[in-house]
C-alpha positions as CSV (number, residue, x, y, z in Angstrom):
1,M,-12.5,72.0,-22.4
2,E,-15.0,72.0,-19.5
3,I,-16.1,68.5,-20.6
4,L,-12.6,67.2,-20.5
5,L,-12.0,68.7,-17.0
6,L,-15.2,67.1,-15.8
7,K,-14.3,63.8,-17.2
8,G,-10.8,64.1,-15.6
9,L,-12.3,65.0,-12.2
10,F,-14.8,62.1,-12.4
11,S,-11.9,59.6,-13.2
12,V,-9.9,60.9,-10.2
13,L,-13.0,60.6,-7.8
14,A,-13.8,57.1,-9.2
15,S,-10.2,56.0,-8.6
16,C,-10.2,57.3,-5.1
17,F,-13.5,55.6,-4.3
18,L,-12.2,52.2,-5.7
19,G,-9.0,52.6,-3.8
20,L,-10.8,53.3,-0.6
21,F,-13.1,50.2,-1.2
22,Y,-10.2,47.9,-1.7
23,Y,-8.4,49.3,1.3
24,Q,-11.4,49.0,3.6
25,H,-13.3,45.9,2.4
26,P,-12.2,42.8,4.5
27,L,-12.9,40.3,1.7
28,V,-10.9,42.1,-1.0
29,S,-7.1,42.0,-1.1
30,A,-4.8,44.5,-2.6
31,S,-4.5,42.4,-5.8
32,G,-8.3,42.8,-6.3
33,K,-9.1,39.2,-5.4
34,R,-11.5,38.2,-2.7
35,S,-9.7,36.9,0.4
36,G,-11.1,34.7,3.1
37,Y,-14.0,33.6,0.9
38,K,-14.9,30.0,0.6
39,K,-17.5,28.8,-1.8
40,P,-20.3,26.9,0.0
41,N,-21.1,23.2,-0.7
42,F,-24.6,22.1,-1.5
43,V,-26.3,18.8,-0.8
44,I,-29.8,18.4,-2.1
45,I,-31.7,15.2,-1.0
46,L,-35.0,14.7,-2.9
47,A,-37.3,12.0,-1.7
48,D,-39.7,10.4,-4.1
49,D,-43.5,10.3,-3.4
50,I,-43.0,11.2,0.3
51,G,-46.0,12.8,2.1
52,W,-46.2,15.9,4.2
53,G,-47.3,13.8,7.2
54,D,-44.4,11.3,6.9
55,L,-42.1,13.5,8.9
56,G,-42.4,13.5,12.6
57,S,-41.5,17.2,12.6
58,N,-44.7,17.9,10.7
59,W,-47.1,15.3,12.0
60,N,-46.3,13.8,15.4
61,L,-48.3,10.6,14.7
62,R,-45.2,9.4,12.8
63,K,-42.1,8.4,14.8
64,D,-40.0,7.0,11.9
65,T,-37.8,10.0,11.0
66,P,-35.6,10.9,14.1
67,H,-32.7,12.2,12.0
68,L,-34.8,14.4,9.8
69,D,-36.7,15.6,12.9
70,K,-33.4,16.5,14.5
71,I,-32.4,18.5,11.5
72,A,-35.7,20.4,11.7
73,T,-35.3,21.0,15.5
74,E,-31.8,22.3,15.2
75,G,-32.4,24.6,12.3
76,M,-34.9,26.5,10.2
77,R,-38.3,25.1,9.2
78,F,-40.0,26.4,6.1
79,I,-43.7,25.9,6.3
80,D,-44.9,27.2,2.9
81,F,-42.9,25.2,0.4
82,H,-44.6,24.0,-2.8
83,S,-43.5,21.5,-5.3
84,A,-43.2,22.9,-8.8
85,A,-45.2,20.0,-10.3
86,S,-47.3,17.0,-9.3
87,T,-45.3,14.4,-11.1
88,C,-41.7,13.2,-11.2
89,S,-40.0,14.6,-14.3
90,P,-41.6,18.1,-14.2
91,S,-40.7,18.7,-10.6
92,R,-37.1,17.5,-11.1
93,A,-36.8,19.7,-14.2
94,S,-38.0,22.8,-12.2
95,L,-35.7,22.0,-9.3
96,L,-32.6,21.9,-11.6
97,T,-33.5,24.7,-13.9
98,G,-35.3,27.2,-11.7
99,R,-38.2,27.3,-14.3
100,L,-41.7,26.0,-14.3
101,G,-42.6,23.3,-16.8
102,L,-44.4,25.7,-19.1
103,R,-41.1,27.5,-19.5
104,N,-38.6,24.6,-19.5
105,G,-40.7,22.4,-21.7
106,V,-41.1,19.5,-19.2
107,T,-44.8,19.1,-18.4
108,H,-45.1,15.3,-18.3
109,N,-43.1,12.3,-17.1
110,F,-40.6,10.8,-19.5
111,A,-41.3,7.1,-20.3
112,V,-39.0,4.2,-20.8
113,T,-39.4,4.6,-24.5
114,S,-38.8,8.4,-24.5
115,V,-35.9,9.4,-26.9
116,A,-35.6,12.9,-25.6
117,G,-35.5,14.6,-22.2
118,L,-35.0,18.0,-20.5
119,P,-34.5,20.4,-23.5
120,L,-30.8,20.9,-24.3
121,N,-31.2,24.7,-24.3
122,E,-32.0,24.6,-20.6
123,T,-29.3,25.4,-18.1
124,T,-29.2,23.2,-15.0
125,L,-27.9,24.1,-11.5
126,G,-25.1,21.5,-12.2
127,D,-24.1,23.5,-15.3
128,V,-23.8,26.7,-13.4
129,L,-21.9,25.3,-10.4
130,K,-19.6,23.2,-12.6
131,E,-18.6,26.4,-14.5
132,A,-17.9,28.0,-11.2
133,G,-15.4,25.4,-10.3
134,Y,-17.6,22.9,-8.3
135,L,-17.4,19.2,-8.4
136,T,-20.9,18.0,-9.2
137,A,-22.6,14.6,-8.8
138,V,-26.1,13.2,-9.1
139,I,-26.9,9.9,-7.3
140,G,-30.3,8.3,-7.7
141,K,-33.2,8.6,-10.0
142,W,-32.6,11.0,-13.0
143,H,-35.9,10.8,-15.0
144,L,-35.0,13.8,-17.3
145,G,-33.9,11.8,-20.3
146,H,-31.6,8.8,-20.6
147,N,-30.5,8.8,-24.2
148,G,-27.4,10.5,-25.7
149,P,-27.0,14.2,-24.7
150,Y,-29.9,14.0,-22.2
151,H,-27.8,11.8,-19.9
152,P,-26.8,13.5,-16.6
153,N,-23.1,13.4,-17.5
154,F,-23.9,15.9,-20.3
155,R,-26.2,18.1,-18.2
156,G,-23.6,19.5,-15.7
157,F,-22.7,16.5,-13.6
158,D,-19.2,15.1,-13.3
159,Y,-20.4,11.8,-11.7
160,Y,-23.6,9.8,-11.9
161,L,-24.8,6.7,-10.2
162,G,-28.4,5.8,-10.4
163,I,-31.4,4.6,-12.4
164,P,-32.7,6.5,-15.4
165,Y,-36.3,6.6,-14.3
166,S,-38.6,5.3,-11.5
167,H,-37.7,1.9,-10.2
168,D,-41.2,0.5,-11.0
169,M,-40.5,1.3,-14.7
170,G,-38.7,-2.0,-15.3
171,C,-38.7,-5.5,-13.9
172,T,-36.3,-6.5,-11.1
173,D,-35.4,-9.6,-9.3
174,T,-36.6,-8.0,-6.0
175,P,-40.0,-6.6,-6.9
176,G,-41.0,-5.7,-3.4
177,Y,-44.3,-4.3,-2.2
178,N,-46.5,-2.7,-4.9
179,L,-50.0,-2.5,-6.1
180,P,-50.4,-4.5,-8.3
181,P,-47.5,-6.8,-7.0
182,C,-45.3,-6.9,-10.1
183,P,-43.4,-10.2,-10.5
184,A,-39.7,-10.6,-10.7
185,C,-38.3,-10.8,-14.3
186,P,-38.5,-12.8,-16.5
187,G,-40.5,-15.8,-15.3
188,H,-44.1,-15.1,-15.9
189,T,-46.9,-16.0,-18.3
190,A,-48.6,-14.0,-21.0
191,A,-51.9,-14.2,-18.9
192,M,-50.1,-12.6,-15.9
193,R,-48.6,-10.0,-18.2
194,K,-52.0,-9.0,-19.4
195,H,-53.4,-8.9,-15.9
196,Q,-50.6,-6.6,-14.6
197,E,-50.7,-3.8,-17.2
198,D,-48.9,-1.4,-14.9
199,C,-45.8,-3.7,-14.7
200,Y,-42.8,-3.6,-17.1
201,P,-42.2,-7.3,-17.7
202,E,-39.9,-7.0,-20.7
203,I,-37.4,-4.4,-19.7
204,A,-35.0,-5.0,-16.8
205,L,-34.3,-1.9,-14.8
206,P,-30.6,-0.7,-15.3
207,L,-28.2,0.8,-12.8
208,F,-25.8,3.3,-14.4
209,E,-22.4,4.5,-13.2
210,N,-21.7,7.4,-15.5
211,L,-22.3,6.1,-19.0
212,T,-22.0,2.4,-18.1
213,I,-24.7,0.0,-17.1
214,V,-23.2,-1.7,-14.0
215,Q,-26.2,-3.9,-13.0
216,Q,-29.3,-5.0,-14.9
217,P,-31.7,-5.8,-13.4
218,V,-31.1,-3.7,-10.3
219,D,-31.0,-5.4,-7.0
220,L,-33.3,-3.1,-5.1
221,T,-32.4,-4.4,-1.7
222,S,-28.9,-3.1,-2.0
223,L,-29.7,0.2,-3.8
224,A,-29.9,2.4,-0.7
225,A,-26.5,1.1,0.5
226,K,-24.9,1.8,-2.9
227,Y,-26.3,5.3,-2.9
228,T,-25.1,6.0,0.6
229,E,-21.6,4.6,-0.1
230,K,-21.1,6.6,-3.3
231,A,-22.5,9.8,-1.7
232,I,-20.0,9.5,1.2
233,Q,-17.1,8.8,-1.2
234,F,-18.0,11.8,-3.3
235,I,-18.1,14.1,-0.2
236,Q,-14.8,12.8,1.0
237,Y,-13.2,13.1,-2.4
238,A,-14.2,16.7,-2.9
239,S,-13.3,17.7,0.6
240,Q,-9.9,16.1,0.6
241,R,-9.0,18.0,-2.6
242,G,-10.4,21.3,-1.3
243,H,-13.0,21.6,-4.0
244,P,-16.5,23.0,-3.4
245,F,-19.1,20.4,-4.3
246,F,-22.7,20.1,-5.3
247,L,-24.3,16.7,-4.6
248,Y,-27.8,16.0,-5.7
249,I,-29.3,12.8,-4.3
250,A,-32.6,11.7,-5.8
251,L,-33.7,8.8,-3.6
252,A,-35.8,5.8,-4.6
253,H,-37.6,6.2,-1.2
254,M,-40.7,6.4,-0.9
255,H,-41.7,5.3,-4.4
256,V,-43.1,1.8,-4.9
257,P,-42.1,-1.0,-5.0
258,L,-41.0,-0.8,-1.3
259,T,-37.9,-2.8,-0.5
260,L,-35.4,-3.2,2.3
261,A,-31.9,-4.6,2.7
262,E,-33.2,-6.8,5.5
263,P,-36.9,-7.2,5.1
264,T,-38.8,-7.5,8.4
265,W,-42.3,-6.9,7.2
266,D,-43.3,-10.6,6.9
267,L,-43.7,-10.6,10.7
268,P,-47.2,-9.9,12.0
269,G,-48.1,-6.2,12.5
270,Q,-45.1,-4.9,10.4
271,D,-45.5,-1.7,8.4
272,P,-43.7,-1.8,5.0
273,Y,-44.0,1.9,4.5
274,G,-42.8,2.8,8.0
275,A,-39.8,0.4,7.6
276,N,-38.9,2.2,4.4
277,L,-39.2,5.6,6.1
278,R,-36.8,4.4,8.8
279,E,-34.3,3.2,6.2
280,M,-34.5,6.5,4.3
281,D,-34.1,8.5,7.5
282,A,-31.0,6.4,8.4
283,L,-29.5,7.1,5.0
284,V,-30.0,10.9,5.4
285,G,-28.5,10.6,8.9
286,R,-25.3,8.9,7.6
287,I,-24.9,11.6,4.9
288,K,-25.4,14.4,7.4
289,D,-22.8,12.8,9.7
290,E,-20.4,12.7,6.9
291,V,-21.0,16.3,6.0
292,D,-20.6,17.2,9.7
293,S,-17.2,15.4,9.9
294,T,-15.7,16.8,6.7
295,A,-17.4,20.1,5.7
296,K,-19.7,21.1,8.5
297,E,-18.9,24.8,8.6
298,N,-19.5,25.4,4.9
299,T,-22.3,23.1,3.6
300,L,-26.0,23.5,3.1
301,L,-27.9,20.2,3.2
302,W,-31.4,20.4,1.8
303,F,-34.1,17.7,2.1
304,T,-37.5,17.8,0.4
305,G,-39.9,15.7,-1.7
306,D,-40.9,15.8,-5.4
307,N,-44.7,15.6,-5.6
308,G,-46.5,14.0,-2.7
309,P,-47.7,10.5,-1.9
310,W,-49.2,8.2,-4.5
311,A,-52.6,7.6,-2.9
312,E,-53.6,4.7,-5.2
313,K,-51.0,2.6,-3.5
314,C,-53.0,2.6,-0.3
315,D,-50.9,1.2,2.6
316,Y,-47.8,1.5,0.5
317,A,-48.3,5.3,0.1
318,G,-47.3,8.2,2.3
319,S,-49.5,10.4,4.5
320,V,-50.8,13.9,3.8
321,G,-51.2,14.5,7.5
322,P,-54.2,16.6,8.4
323,Y,-54.9,17.5,4.8
324,T,-57.4,16.0,2.5
325,G,-55.5,16.3,-0.8
326,R,-54.9,13.6,-3.3
327,W,-52.1,13.3,-5.9
328,Q,-52.4,16.1,-8.5
329,T,-55.6,17.5,-6.9
330,R,-55.2,19.4,-3.6
331,S,-52.7,20.8,-1.2
332,G,-52.0,17.7,0.9
333,N,-49.9,16.2,-1.8
334,C,-48.1,19.0,-3.5
335,W,-47.5,20.7,-0.2
336,H,-44.1,19.6,1.0
337,S,-41.5,19.8,3.8
338,F,-38.2,21.4,3.1
339,V,-35.5,20.2,5.5
340,S,-32.0,21.6,5.3
341,K,-28.8,21.8,7.2
342,A,-27.1,25.1,6.5
343,C,-24.0,25.2,8.6
344,S,-23.7,28.8,9.7
345,A,-24.3,30.9,12.7
346,L,-27.9,31.7,11.9
347,S,-30.4,31.0,14.7
348,Q,-33.3,28.6,14.6
349,H,-36.2,30.1,12.8
350,V,-39.6,29.3,11.4
351,C,-40.1,30.8,7.9
352,R,-43.3,31.7,6.2
353,N,-43.8,33.2,2.7
354,Q,-41.8,36.3,3.5
355,D,-38.6,34.2,3.9
356,L,-37.8,32.9,0.5
357,V,-35.2,30.4,-0.6
358,F,-34.0,30.7,-4.2
359,Y,-31.2,30.3,-6.6
360,K,-30.5,32.2,-9.8
361,L,-29.5,30.8,-13.1
362,P,-28.4,32.6,-16.3
363,Y,-31.3,33.9,-18.3
364,Q,-32.1,31.4,-21.1
365,N,-33.0,33.6,-23.9
366,S,-31.5,37.1,-23.6
367,G,-27.9,35.9,-23.8
368,K,-27.1,37.8,-20.6
369,K,-25.5,36.1,-17.6
370,L,-26.3,37.4,-14.2
371,E,-23.3,38.9,-12.5
372,G,-22.7,37.6,-9.0
373,K,-24.8,34.5,-9.7
374,L,-22.6,32.3,-7.6
375,G,-23.2,34.4,-4.6
376,C,-26.9,33.9,-5.0
377,I,-27.1,30.2,-5.8
378,L,-29.0,29.7,-2.6
379,C,-30.1,32.8,-0.7
380,F,-32.4,33.7,2.1
381,S,-34.2,36.9,1.6
382,P,-36.8,38.6,3.9
383,I,-38.5,40.2,0.9
384,A,-42.1,39.6,0.2
385,L,-42.6,38.9,-3.5
386,T,-45.6,38.3,-5.6
387,S,-46.3,34.6,-6.3
388,S,-48.6,32.9,-8.9
389,S,-50.8,30.3,-7.4
390,F,-52.6,27.6,-9.3
391,T,-55.5,25.7,-8.0
392,G,-54.7,22.1,-7.1
393,C,-50.9,22.0,-6.5
394,S,-50.7,25.6,-5.5
395,T,-47.4,25.9,-7.3
396,L,-45.6,29.0,-6.3
397,A,-42.8,30.4,-8.5
398,M,-40.9,33.6,-8.9
399,E,-39.7,34.4,-12.3
400,D,-38.4,37.5,-14.1
401,L,-36.4,38.7,-11.1
402,D,-33.4,40.8,-11.9
403,Q,-34.1,41.6,-15.6
404,G,-35.7,38.2,-16.3
405,G,-33.3,36.0,-14.4
406,P,-35.3,32.8,-13.6
407,T,-35.6,31.8,-10.0
408,F,-36.9,28.8,-8.1
409,W,-38.2,29.1,-4.6
410,G,-40.6,27.4,-2.2
411,W,-41.3,26.4,1.4
412,G,-40.1,23.8,3.8
413,I,-37.7,23.2,6.7
414,L,-34.2,24.5,6.8
415,G,-31.6,23.2,9.4
416,L,-29.1,25.8,10.5
417,E,-26.1,24.7,12.6
418,K,-25.9,26.7,15.8
């Protein structure tokens, strides 16, 4: 009898507490639904093979990135961001899954001949956001598998425009600057083919729009314009329909071969790498302007790089700034800048290790899904957490948070609208 009375009293108290919460909480209506809450939009711009010293906000010897420098000046600058890997496919897999390569299964680059890709049991950020009602798109280089179910349209993205792997992994009609200088396809001799072992003379690089090849070989001089146009169209489409959106832009810049819509580097004293930096910066500026004009108050724009400059390309490679690292060896290459535009009322800030940026994904193996995961897709937490550091790339990761929920975090620059 006493147990029944205690249970009844507990039920009454719980009901009163819940009633008080719903009455008092400004974001919860009488019907139990959140009111006045708008899901944030996310734009992630990932540059390829860019160096720490390529941004003027990091290394003032460069003056080629005024738009990115402005984002850094207006917002928050993270100064301890580490790429999850030293090569393309593994770093992209970690970015989209929140798990290091030893956990998500991607430890090496996928090749043109690869039949598989990011393991199908991995959950991507696109999967999570799409399930939460977001429109999702990836524009640019995928490099996580291009056959069958590994295609981005089957990995959480409603729309895809881009190339399946790096743009030096197939011949084009505009080969651009590279070392060695690969020829345009297909007119070359067997002797030339033997001499240029790093070129792909037999396979023309394709451009996909969703599941359809729309151009082959790709015209590299117009690729940046296509990416910009489609990114702007996607932002406009989602905004006009009132949908939250996730846009992941994986640029061809600054990977070789270097190309421009209007080449100017044949003139004496021209710098091909600097010209490409300026083109990339202008692209980011146009996308930021579109976000500002359509969804400024509710969008986080994030810019970072994948794995550092390709030092073997000499003058066609990026700068590590004051550091001495080389690709896959020391901090100068895997140490990156993280530039974002988070449109909120937060003040300008410089963040170190105690200010972490992370998102949560459903735990892969336990079958449990983290409650409130949408609210923590991208969070800023002043909590110092233990990190694991590896010599060489100094990869930092934070896993097994909240009962094993995998998390990706790092350092860089964050822009916050004042």
